[in-house]
C-alpha positions in Angstrom: 0.0 0.0 0.0 1.6 3.2 -1.2 2.1 6.1 1.3 -0.6 8.7 0.4 0.5 11.9 -1.4 -2.4 14.3 -2.0 -2.5 17.3 -4.3 -4.5 20.1 -2.6 -3.9 22.9 -5.1 -7.6 23.3 -5.7 -8.8 22.6 -2.1 -10.8 25.9 -2.1 -12.5 25.2 -5.5 -16.1 24.0 -4.9 -15.9 21.7 -8.0 -12.8 20.0 -6.6 -13.2 20.2 -2.9 -15.2 17.0 -2.3 -12.8 14.8 -4.3 -9.8 16.2 -2.4 -11.7 15.8 0.9 -12.4 12.2 0.1 -8.7 11.5 -0.6 -7.7 13.2 2.7 -10.3 11.3 4.7 -9.5 7.9 3.1 -5.8 8.4 4.0 -6.8 9.5 7.5 -8.8 6.4 8.0 -6.2 4.0 6.7 -2.8 5.6 7.5 -3.5 8.5 9.8 -0.7 10.1 7.9 -0.4 11.8 4.5 1.8 14.1 2.4 0.4 17.3 1.0 1.7 18.8 -2.2 0.8 22.1 -3.8 -0.3 23.4 -0.4 -0.8 27.1 0.3 2.1 27.8 2.7 4.8 29.7 0.7 8.1 27.8 0.3 10.0 31.0 1.1 8.3 31.3 4.5 9.2 27.7 5.4 12.8 28.2 4.3 13.1 31.4 6.5 11.7 29.5 9.5 14.2 26.7 9.0 17.1 29.1 8.7 16.4 30.8 12.0 15.7 27.5 13.7 19.0 26.0 12.6 20.8 29.1 13.7 19.2 28.8 17.1 20.2 25.2 17.6 23.7 25.4 16.1 24.9 28.9 17.0 23.3 29.8 20.4 25.2 28.3 23.4 23.3 25.9 25.6 23.7 28.2 28.6 21.7 30.8 26.6 18.8 28.3 26.1 18.4 26.3 29.3 17.5 29.3 31.6 14.2 29.4 29.7 12.8 25.9 30.2 9.4 24.9 28.8 6.7 26.2 31.2 3.1 25.4 31.9 2.0 27.5 28.9 4.2 25.3 26.6 6.6 28.1 25.9 10.3 27.6 26.3 13.2 25.3 25.6 13.7 21.6 26.3 17.2 20.3 25.7 18.3 16.8 24.5 17.9 13.9 26.9 15.7 16.1 29.2 12.3 14.3 28.9 11.3 11.3 30.9 12.3 8.9 28.1 15.7 10.6 27.5 15.0 11.1 23.8 17.9 12.6 22.0 16.3 15.7 20.6 16.0 19.4 21.5 12.9 21.4 21.3 11.7 25.0 21.3 8.1 25.6 22.0 6.0 28.6 20.9 2.4 28.2 22.2 -0.4 30.5 22.9 -3.0 32.8 21.3 -2.0 35.4 18.7 -0.2 38.1 20.5 0.8 36.1 23.6 4.5 35.8 22.7 4.7 39.6 22.2 3.5 40.3 25.7 5.9 41.0 28.5 5.3 37.6 30.1 5.6 35.9 26.7 9.0 37.5 25.9 10.3 36.7 29.3 9.6 33.0 28.7 11.7 33.0 25.5 15.5 32.8 25.2 16.7 36.3 24.0 17.5 35.0 20.5 13.8 34.8 19.7 12.6 38.1 21.1 13.1 40.1 17.8 11.6 37.2 15.7 8.2 37.0 17.3 6.3 38.6 14.4 7.8 36.0 12.0 6.8 33.1 14.3 3.3 34.5 14.8 2.8 35.0 11.1 3.9 31.4 10.4 1.6 30.0 13.1 -1.3 31.9 11.6 -0.6 30.5 8.2 -0.4 27.0 9.6 -3.7 27.4 11.4 -5.4 28.4 8.2 -4.4 25.1 6.6 -5.5 23.1 9.6 -8.9 24.6 9.3 -9.1 23.7 5.6 -8.2 20.1 6.5 -10.8 19.9 9.3 -13.5 21.1 6.9 -12.5 18.4 4.4 -12.8 15.7 7.0 -16.3 16.7 8.1 -17.3 17.1 4.4 -16.2 13.6 3.4 -17.6 12.0 6.7 -21.0 13.4 5.6 -21.5 15.4 8.8 -24.4 17.8 8.7 -22.1 20.7 9.4 -18.9 21.0 7.4 -17.5 23.2 10.2 -18.3 20.6 12.9 -14.7 20.1 13.8 -13.3 23.4 12.6 -15.6 25.5 14.8 -13.9 24.2 17.9 -10.4 25.2 16.7 -10.6 29.0 17.0 -7.1 30.4 16.7 -7.7 32.8 19.6 -9.6 30.3 21.8 -8.4 28.9 25.0 -4.6 28.8 25.2 -4.1 28.9 21.5 -2.2 26.2 19.5 1.3 24.9 19.8 4.2 25.4 17.4 7.4 23.5 18.1 10.8 23.3 16.4 13.0 20.3 16.9 16.6 19.4 16.4 18.0 15.9 16.5 21.6 16.8 17.0 24.7 15.4 15.2 27.1 13.8 17.7 30.5 12.1 17.7 28.9 9.0 19.2 25.5 7.7 20.3 24.7 9.0 23.9 24.8 6.2 26.4 21.8 7.5 28.3 19.4 7.4 25.3 18.0 4.5 23.4 16.2 6.4 20.7 15.7 9.8 19.0 12.0 9.9 19.7 10.0 7.2 21.5 7.0 5.8 19.7 3.8 7.8 20.4 0.8 9.2 18.8 0.0 12.9 18.9 -2.7 14.1 21.4 -4.4 16.9 19.4 -6.3 17.1 16.2 -4.1 17.8 13.2 -0.3 18.1 13.1 1.6 19.7 10.2 5.2 18.6 10.1 7.9 20.4 8.0 11.0 18.3 7.5 14.6 18.8 6.2 15.2 15.1 5.6 13.5 11.7 6.1 13.8 9.9 9.4 10.3 9.7 10.8 8.8 6.2 10.9 5.1 5.5 11.2 3.3 2.4 12.2 2.1 0.4 9.2 -1.7 0.4 8.5 -2.0 -3.2 9.5 -0.1 -2.6 12.7 2.7 -4.9 11.7 6.0 -3.1 11.6 7.1 0.4 10.7 7.2 2.4 7.5 9.6 5.3 6.7 7.5 8.4 6.0 8.9 9.9 2.8 10.4 13.3 2.6 9.5 15.1 -0.5 10.8 18.7 -1.0 8.1 21.3 -0.4 5.6 18.8 0.8 4.0 18.8 4.3 3.6 15.7 6.3 0.3 15.6 8.1 -1.0 13.3 10.8 -4.0 13.1 13.0 -4.1 13.1 16.8 -5.9 11.0 19.4 -8.4 13.7 20.4 -9.7 13.9 16.8 -9.6 10.1 16.4 -11.6 9.6 19.6 -14.0 12.5 18.7 -14.6 10.9 15.4 -15.7 7.6 17.1 -12.7 5.8 15.6 -13.6 6.7 12.0 -10.3 8.6 11.8 -6.9 7.2 12.9 -4.1 8.5 15.1 -1.0 6.6 14.2 2.1 6.0 16.4 5.4 7.3 15.0 9.0 7.4 16.1 12.5 8.5 15.2 15.3 5.9 15.7 19.1 6.0 15.5 18.8 3.7 12.5 16.6 6.3 10.7 18.6 9.3 12.0 22.1 8.2 12.9 23.9 9.9 15.8 26.2 11.8 13.3 23.3 13.2 11.3 21.4 16.4 12.2 17.7 16.5 11.5 15.7 19.7 12.0 11.9 19.7 11.8 9.0 22.0 12.7 5.6 20.9 13.9 2.4 22.9 14.2 -0.1 21.1 16.5 -3.7 22.1 15.7 -5.9 21.4 18.7 -9.5 22.2 19.7 -9.9 24.8 22.4 -9.4 23.4 25.9 -13.0 23.4 27.0 -14.1 21.2 24.1 -15.7 18.0 25.4 -14.8 14.9 23.5 -18.1 13.1 23.0 -17.3 10.5 20.3 -19.5 10.2 17.2 -21.1 6.9 16.4 -18.8 4.7 14.4 -19.3 3.7 10.7 -20.3 0.2 11.6 -22.1 0.6 14.9 -24.9 2.7 16.4 -23.0 2.8 19.7 -20.4 5.5 20.5 -17.0 4.4 21.8 -17.0 3.7 25.5 -13.4 4.8 25.9 -10.1 5.2 23.9 -6.6 4.1 24.8 -3.6 6.1 23.6 0.0 6.2 24.8 -0.9 4.2 27.9 -3.7 6.5 28.9 -7.4 5.9 28.9 -9.5 8.7 27.5 -13.1 8.6 28.8 -16.1 10.3 27.0 -16.7 13.8 28.3 -13.0 14.6 29.0 -12.0 18.0 27.8 -9.2 18.7 25.4 -7.4 20.7 28.1 -7.6 17.9 30.6 -6.3 15.4 28.1 -3.4 17.7 27.0 -2.3 18.1 30.7 -2.2 14.3 31.1 0.0 14.0 28.0 2.5 16.7 28.9 2.8 15.4 32.4 3.6 12.0 31.0 6.3 13.3 28.7 8.0 16.0 30.9 6.8 15.2 34.4 6.0 17.5 37.2 8.8 20.0 36.1 6.3 21.5 33.7 4.1 23.5 36.1 1.0 25.3 35.2 1.6 29.0 35.3 -0.9 31.9 35.3 -2.1 32.5 31.8 0.2 34.5 29.6 -1.5 37.8 28.8 -3.1 38.1 25.4 -2.3 41.5 23.9 -5.3 41.2 21.5 -7.8 40.7 24.3 
């Protein structure tokens, strides 16, 4: 079964939208992953974001990063080998509503390198959010839901705590670190739709039959998309959240891999009441993901806290909400 690559050049054309929506939804049911080509995010903007990301990871000393650790608003830095599973990757998180990062509290949560680049980050997040909304509309359309905005309406860009944008670096080393067994431990994402921008291959996804792993292709100027557990549960299992990983076989210790991920999620007070499945009149009683049981009625915010605590532990404390300068 070939990895799905979908052309969305005409995703806004009413005569083409349903056919594209069906392709996206079929891939989301079978793989939970797909590549998008001819997407609306400008190549130049993606290249600029990769440039400043590489410069941060490669040129900024570690002691100018670690004093700004990831906080309860999911803003800040996380160094290699610092999560509970000792994954060999570094991350920089930029979460929050539009305008949050430009506030006094937002800037103080960021390493100084980023403080004059906030406008660029916010603009890129906004562009990514627009694409996520288009994909959510397509899913509802192909699932024949009575409202094509059924999912999209819960994903307001300025709702709740906003969405998460994360840049990652799998560093090149002289040798494999003894305290790490992998680059990224197998897991599925917790939200709705993830957009992943890659500089090279390396991500592996669980095969559709659950038997083994498949290398996700890297195609220049394409975006890798996957669905998260919240949306899979919300859909009543009609859509699929697929486990993925990065190993030292896929990204050897002497190879650097930089990626950027935009995590589109419903606003935190959204209650996950699963739809009826395609082959049953009964909604799902519960959903298991990454060792956690998701019960009907849990909110997106509650589930997100469970996930982050599992990855980073109690060191990520919930802070007072970062001020929103647009409020």
